C-alpha positions in Angstrom: 103.2 86.8 78.0 101.5 89.8 79.3 101.3 89.8 83.1 100.1 92.0 85.9 101.2 91.4 89.5 99.6 93.0 92.6 101.9 92.6 95.5 100.8 92.9 99.0 103.6 93.2 101.6 103.9 91.7 105.2 103.4 94.0 108.3 106.3 96.3 107.4 106.7 100.0 107.9 108.8 100.2 104.7 107.3 101.0 101.6 107.8 100.7 97.9 111.0 102.2 97.7 112.6 99.2 99.8 110.9 96.6 97.8 111.6 98.0 94.3 115.4 98.1 95.4 115.0 94.5 96.7 113.2 93.3 93.7 115.8 94.8 91.4 119.0 93.8 93.2 117.9 90.2 93.7 116.6 89.7 90.2 119.8 90.8 88.9 121.6 88.0 91.3 119.1 85.3 90.4 119.6 86.0 86.7 122.8 84.2 87.1 120.9 81.2 88.2 118.1 81.0 86.0 119.3 82.8 82.9 116.3 85.4 83.0 117.8 88.6 82.7 115.1 91.2 83.7 114.9 94.6 82.4 113.2 96.6 85.4 112.1 100.1 85.1 112.2 103.0 87.6 109.5 103.0 90.2 106.5 105.3 89.9 103.9 106.3 92.3 100.4 106.0 90.9 98.9 107.3 94.0 98.8 107.0 97.6 97.5 103.5 97.3 100.0 102.0 94.7 103.4 102.2 93.3 104.4 100.4 90.1 107.3 99.4 87.9 107.8 97.4 84.6 109.6 94.0 84.4 110.5 92.7 80.9 112.3 89.4 80.3 112.4 86.6 77.7 109.4 87.9 75.8 107.4 88.2 79.1 106.1 91.7 80.0 105.0 92.1 83.8 103.3 95.2 85.4 104.5 95.0 88.9 101.9 96.8 91.0 102.8 97.3 94.9 99.8 97.7 96.9 100.4 100.3 99.7 99.3 100.0 103.5 102.5 101.3 105.1 100.6 104.2 106.4 98.2 101.9 108.5 101.1 99.8 109.5 103.1 103.0 111.0 100.0 103.9 112.8 99.6 100.3 114.5 103.4 100.0 114.8 104.3 99.9 118.8 106.8 103.0 119.0 108.1 102.1 122.8 108.6 99.3 125.2 105.3 100.2 126.8 103.3 99.7 123.7 105.3 96.5 122.7 105.1 94.7 125.9 101.2 95.6 126.2 100.7 94.4 122.7 102.5 91.1 123.5 100.7 90.5 126.7 97.4 91.2 124.5 98.0 89.0 121.8 99.4 86.1 124.0 96.3 86.1 126.3 94.1 86.3 123.1 96.0 83.3 121.4 96.0 81.3 124.6 92.2 81.9 125.4 91.1 81.1 121.8 93.0 78.1 121.5 95.5 79.7 118.7 98.6 78.5 120.6 97.3 74.9 121.0 96.6 74.9 117.3 99.9 76.0 116.4 101.9 73.7 118.8 99.8 70.8 117.2 100.6 71.6 113.6 104.3 73.2 114.0 106.5 73.5 117.2 108.9 75.6 115.5 106.2 78.4 114.9 104.9 77.9 118.5 108.4 78.6 119.8 108.6 81.6 117.6 105.1 83.2 118.6 105.7 82.4 122.3 109.2 83.5 122.4 108.5 87.3 122.9 106.4 86.8 125.7 108.8 84.4 127.3 111.5 86.8 126.9 109.6 89.6 128.4 108.7 87.4 131.4 112.1 86.3 131.8 113.4 89.7 131.9 111.0 90.7 134.7 111.8 87.5 136.7 115.6 88.3 136.2 114.9 91.8 137.5 113.1 90.6 140.6 115.8 88.0 141.4 118.5 90.8 141.1 116.4 92.9 143.3 116.0 90.0 145.7 119.6 89.3 146.0 120.5 93.1 146.6 117.7 93.3 149.1 119.8 91.0 151.3 122.3 93.7 151.9 119.8 96.5 152.3 117.3 95.0 154.8 114.5 96.7 155.5 114.7 99.3 152.8 114.5 96.4 150.3 111.3 97.9 148.9 113.3 100.7 147.1 114.9 98.2 144.8 111.3 97.1 143.5 111.6 100.1 140.9 114.7 98.6 139.8 113.4 95.3 139.1 110.6 96.5 137.1 112.8 98.8 135.1 115.0 96.1 133.9 112.9 95.0 130.7 112.4 98.5 129.8 116.3 99.3 130.0 117.0 96.2 127.8 114.5 97.0 125.4 116.5 98.7 122.8 119.5 96.3 123.0 116.9 93.3 122.5 115.5 95.0 119.4 118.9 96.0 118.0 120.8 92.9 118.7 118.1 90.1 118.5 115.5 91.6 116.5 113.4 90.2 119.1 109.9 91.8 118.5 109.3 91.9 114.7 107.0 88.8 114.7 105.4 90.0 117.8 104.3 93.2 115.9 102.7 91.0 113.2 100.9 88.9 115.8 99.6 92.0 117.6 98.3 93.3 114.1 96.6 89.8 113.3 94.7 89.9 116.6 93.8 93.6 116.5 92.5 92.9 112.7 90.5 89.9 114.0 88.9 92.1 116.5 88.4 94.7 114.3 90.6 97.2 115.8 92.7 98.3 112.8 91.3 101.5 111.3 91.0 101.5 107.5 92.5 98.1 106.6 89.2 96.5 105.5 88.2 99.7 103.3 92.0 99.5 101.9 91.4 95.8 101.1 88.3 96.7 99.2 90.4 99.4 97.2 92.8 96.6 96.3 90.2 94.3 95.4 88.6 96.8 92.9 91.9 97.1 91.3 92.7 93.4 90.8 89.3 92.8 89.6 89.5 95.6 87.0 92.6 94.1 85.7 91.0 90.5 85.6 88.0 91.9 83.7 89.8 94.0 81.3 91.0 91.0 79.5 94.2 92.6 78.5 96.5 90.2 80.5 97.4 86.7 80.0 97.8 86.4 83.8 96.7 88.5 86.8 98.7 87.5 89.7 98.2 88.3 93.1 100.9 87.8 95.6 100.5 88.2 99.6 103.6 87.8 101.6 103.5 87.1 105.4 100.7 89.3 106.8 100.1 90.1 103.2 99.0 86.6 102.6 96.2 87.4 105.2 95.2 90.6 103.8 95.3 88.7 100.1 92.6 86.0 101.3 90.3 89.1 101.8 91.2 91.0 98.6 90.9 87.7 96.5 87.3 87.0 98.0 86.3 90.7 97.2 87.6 90.0 93.6 85.7 86.9 93.3 82.5 88.9 94.1 83.5 91.1 91.0 85.0 88.6 88.6 83.3 88.1 85.4 82.7 84.7 83.8 85.7 83.0 82.0 88.1 85.4 84.0 90.6 84.0 86.7 93.0 85.0 89.0 96.3 83.4 90.1 97.1 83.8 94.0 100.4 83.2 95.5 100.8 83.1 99.2 104.4 83.2 100.9 105.2 82.4 104.4 101.7 82.7 105.6 100.2 82.0 108.7 96.5 82.1 107.9 95.5 79.8 110.4 96.1 82.1 113.3 92.9 84.0 113.0 90.6 82.2 115.7 86.9 81.1 115.2 85.0 84.3 116.9 82.1 86.5 115.7 84.4 89.4 114.5 86.5 87.1 112.3 83.7 85.2 110.8 83.7 87.0 107.7 87.4 86.2 107.2 86.8 82.5 107.5 83.8 82.7 105.3 86.3 84.5 102.7 88.8 81.7 103.2 86.4 79.0 102.4 85.3 81.0 99.2 88.6 81.5 97.9 89.8 77.7 98.5 86.7 76.4 96.8 86.6 78.8 93.7 87.0 77.4 90.1 88.3 80.7 89.0 91.4 81.2 91.4 94.4 79.1 91.3 96.1 79.5 94.7 99.3 78.2 95.5 100.9 78.3 98.9 104.7 78.4 99.2 106.2 77.7 102.8 109.5 76.6 104.0 110.3 74.1 107.1 113.0 76.5 108.3 110.8 79.6 108.3 109.4 80.0 112.0 107.1 82.6 111.4 104.8 80.3 109.3 102.9 77.1 109.8 104.8 75.3 107.1 103.0 73.0 104.7 99.7 73.1 106.3 96.2 73.4 104.8 95.1 76.8 106.4 91.5 75.7 106.1 92.2 72.5 108.1 94.3 74.2 110.7 91.4 76.8 110.9 88.7 74.0 111.2 87.0 75.7 108.3 84.9 73.0 106.5 84.8 72.7 102.8 81.5 72.1 101.2 81.0 68.6 99.7 82.7 68.3 96.4 84.4 71.7 96.5 87.9 72.3 94.9 90.7 71.7 97.5 93.0 74.5 97.7 95.8 76.0 98.3 98.3 73.7 96.5 101.0 73.4 99.0 104.5 73.7 98.0 107.8 73.7 99.8 110.5 76.5 98.7 113.0 73.8 99.8 115.5 76.4 100.4 117.8 73.7 101.3 118.1 72.5 97.7 118.9 76.3 96.4 122.0 76.8 98.4 125.2 75.3 99.0 125.5 73.5 102.5 127.4 76.3 104.1 125.3 79.3 102.9 122.1 77.2 104.0 123.6 76.9 107.4 124.0 80.7 107.5 120.4 81.5 106.3 118.5 79.1 108.5 120.2 80.7 111.7 118.7 84.1 110.9 114.8 84.1 111.5 114.3 87.3 109.6 116.1 86.2 106.5 114.3 83.1 106.2 111.2 84.7 106.2 112.3 86.9 103.4 114.3 84.6 101.5 110.9 83.9 99.3 111.5 87.3 97.7 115.2 86.8 97.4 117.8 85.1 95.0 119.3 81.7 95.4 122.6 80.2 94.6 121.1 77.2 92.8 118.2 76.4 90.3 115.0 74.9 91.7 111.4 74.5 91.5 110.8 77.6 93.5 112.0 81.0 91.8 110.1 84.3 92.7 111.6 85.7 89.4 110.4 83.2 87.0 107.1 83.2 88.8 106.6 87.1 88.4 108.6 87.4 85.1 108.8 84.3 83.4 106.8 82.8 80.5 104.6 80.7 82.5 101.5 81.2 84.6 101.7 80.3 88.4 99.7 77.3 87.8 101.7 75.9 84.8 104.8 76.7 86.8 103.9 74.3 89.5 101.6 71.8 87.5 104.3 69.1 87.4 104.3 68.9 91.4 101.5 67.4 93.7 100.5 69.2 96.8 102.5 68.2 99.7 100.0 66.6 101.9 102.1 64.4 104.3 104.6 66.8 105.8 104.6 65.8 109.7 107.9 66.8 110.5 106.7 69.4 113.0 103.6 68.1 114.0 103.2 67.1 117.7 99.8 65.5 116.8 97.7 64.6 113.7 95.3 67.4 112.7 
């Protein structure tokens, strides 16, 4: 098996050094579970767009190509409380106005809580500051207006504590990015996706590999749809692309003129006979809309007779860990969102290292499973 993997990370300022270390350390742990002992090379920077390493295991040779856009992430990353709170206000208003909050609430109330939590937390801090100022004003009398700055300062004074202790704003930053991208406000991201697509298409058309696998995690899944659509435009006959999305929230792009191209791309990738698309989510991952068809949630209509993709798969993290470990993991929102890339304690259908370094293609690995179409655990209403 000769495979090349193109990995697009989520909205994360950490670059390939972090992800190479994560892959190497977690791959070694997973070897105790699946028996696949990967030989992982040192990382090498190809250029400013790509970093690479080799993975050899059980007769399979995988070329892991990390596609970089952390420079764009760092430019978009809110640097202080003013920028973060302004971004939260912006995405919250946009999601409310465009019906995204309502869509999320219908399909996954845990995800609804997750995406509204940052805004609710900021609002609660401002209210707490006003209440504290009001109580103090009773002792101050006519000079109570002097306490107003204290009320307004409380959310900013508590910003670092919330960030450090609760990691309260990491999901908010991803939401800000998704809204800015849908409105065309992320400089350079569409051009970067075109560069990614050319490299993926070149690998597909070369005929040198048994599988070309495009992986998008979190926001990277959102970018992956665009990349896969541009690859499809360049793909030769009888060439195929495997497409794996992990922990995605693709449907959080509303129907508006600026995002029309993305929605067309979503339909094209879904219906393609040359792309095998597997979407893996988890019920305990509050950062994704679990086991939900992104086209149906986005109200994107498939043409009559078109292929129905992605195949929806559950990571079933509850079966991959002991009960005690699982309780610990599910309480950590960030850990659950990154668990797709990490080792488990027990063997199961989902195994990132068998997918990326094992002897089977993505479609072969999940061929024995049907798409999950009846998951209604978190739905407030049927779509």
